[in-house]
C-alpha positions as CSV (number, residue, x, y, z in Angstrom):
1,H,12.6,-5.3,-21.0
2,V,9.5,-3.3,-20.3
3,Q,9.9,0.1,-18.8
4,L,7.2,2.5,-17.2
5,V,7.9,6.2,-16.7
6,E,5.7,8.3,-14.8
7,S,5.2,12.2,-15.2
8,G,2.8,14.9,-14.2
9,G,3.6,15.0,-10.6
10,G,4.0,18.3,-8.9
11,S,3.0,20.5,-6.0
12,V,-0.7,21.9,-5.8
13,Q,-3.0,23.4,-3.4
14,A,-5.8,21.5,-1.8
15,G,-8.8,21.3,-4.1
16,G,-6.6,21.4,-7.1
17,S,-6.0,18.7,-10.1
18,L,-3.3,16.9,-11.4
19,R,-3.0,14.4,-14.3
20,L,-0.5,11.8,-14.0
21,S,0.9,9.7,-17.0
22,C,2.7,6.5,-17.2
23,E,4.3,5.8,-20.6
24,A,5.3,2.1,-21.5
25,S,8.4,1.3,-23.8
26,G,10.6,-1.6,-24.4
27,F,7.6,-3.9,-24.3
28,D,8.2,-5.5,-27.8
29,S,11.0,-7.5,-26.4
30,S,8.9,-8.8,-23.4
31,G,6.2,-10.4,-25.7
32,F,3.4,-8.3,-23.9
33,V,0.7,-6.5,-25.8
34,F,-0.2,-3.3,-24.0
35,S,-3.8,-3.5,-24.5
36,T,-4.1,-6.7,-22.6
37,W,-2.0,-5.6,-19.6
38,C,-3.3,-5.3,-16.1
39,M,-2.1,-1.8,-14.9
40,G,-2.7,0.4,-11.9
41,W,-1.5,3.2,-9.7
42,F,-0.1,2.9,-6.3
43,R,1.2,5.3,-3.8
44,Q,3.6,5.4,-0.8
45,A,4.1,8.2,1.7
46,P,7.1,8.0,4.1
47,G,6.6,5.7,7.0
48,K,3.5,4.2,5.3
49,K,3.1,1.1,3.3
50,R,2.3,1.0,-0.4
51,E,-1.5,1.6,-1.0
52,G,-3.4,0.7,-4.0
53,I,-5.2,3.6,-5.8
54,A,-6.7,2.4,-9.0
55,V,-6.6,-0.7,-11.2
56,I,-7.6,-1.1,-14.8
57,D,-7.8,-4.4,-16.5
58,D,-7.7,-5.8,-20.1
59,D,-11.4,-5.1,-20.5
60,S,-11.3,-1.6,-19.0
61,S,-12.9,-2.6,-16.0
62,T,-11.7,-0.5,-13.0
63,E,-11.4,-0.6,-9.3
64,F,-10.6,2.5,-7.1
65,A,-9.5,2.8,-3.4
66,D,-12.3,4.1,-1.2
67,S,-10.1,7.1,-0.3
68,V,-10.2,8.3,-3.9
69,K,-13.6,7.2,-5.2
70,G,-15.3,10.1,-7.0
71,R,-12.2,12.0,-7.2
72,F,-9.8,10.0,-9.2
73,I,-10.1,8.4,-12.6
74,I,-8.0,5.8,-14.3
75,S,-7.8,5.5,-18.0
76,K,-5.5,4.3,-20.8
77,D,-4.7,5.0,-24.4
78,N,-3.7,1.8,-26.1
79,A,-2.6,3.6,-29.1
80,K,-0.2,5.6,-27.2
81,N,0.9,2.7,-24.6
82,T,0.0,5.2,-21.9
83,L,-1.9,4.8,-18.7
84,Y,-3.3,8.0,-16.9
85,L,-4.7,9.0,-13.5
86,Q,-6.7,12.1,-13.4
87,M,-6.7,13.5,-9.8
88,N,-9.3,16.0,-8.9
89,N,-10.2,17.7,-5.6
90,L,-6.9,16.8,-4.2
91,K,-6.1,16.7,-0.3
92,P,-3.1,17.0,1.8
93,E,-3.6,13.3,2.7
94,D,-2.9,12.4,-1.1
95,T,0.6,13.6,-0.8
96,A,2.9,10.6,-1.7
97,M,5.1,9.2,-4.4
98,Y,2.9,7.7,-6.9
99,Y,3.9,4.6,-9.0
100,C,2.6,3.2,-12.2
101,A,2.7,-0.7,-12.3
102,A,1.8,-3.5,-14.7
103,N,1.2,-7.1,-14.6
104,W,2.1,-7.9,-11.1
105,G,-0.3,-10.8,-10.7
106,A,-4.0,-10.9,-9.8
107,C,-5.6,-7.8,-11.2
108,N,-6.8,-6.2,-8.1
109,L,-5.6,-3.4,-5.7
110,A,-4.8,-5.7,-3.0
111,A,-2.5,-7.9,-4.9
112,G,-0.7,-4.9,-6.3
113,A,-0.2,-3.5,-3.0
114,R,1.8,-6.4,-1.8
115,S,3.3,-7.9,-4.9
116,P,7.0,-7.9,-5.5
117,L,6.4,-8.9,-9.1
118,G,5.7,-7.0,-12.3
119,T,6.8,-3.8,-13.7
120,W,7.2,-0.6,-11.8
121,G,7.9,2.7,-12.6
122,Q,10.5,5.0,-10.6
123,G,7.5,7.3,-9.3
124,T,6.6,10.8,-9.5
125,Q,5.8,13.0,-6.3
126,V,2.7,14.6,-5.6
127,T,2.5,17.1,-2.8
128,V,-0.7,18.8,-1.8
129,S,-0.6,21.7,0.5
130,S,-3.4,23.0,2.7
């Protein structure tokens, strides 16, 4: 079955940048084609609900949460079966576990934030210090 593995998290100072990657594997058996996937990034901090950050659909159209507009960029490389999240001007409130997800249902942030479906990675921690 499909597996998603995030990487690139770490600890940075406010104003710094990180680039998260999400590599997909084992998808041949699923019958999915990576280039057609709806994919996104979500985050969850302790005591908080899961929050949608950014989504990219099969046509590479994107949606961003208001809190990250102008700072984060979502992109994908179909040849590498990899999704990316470039995070710039990081703030302490960005501190959370970041998850990559695919094909959870309707391809928008709200649906992804609440859906129990689809494929989810194990997460990568991002910590931003002030």
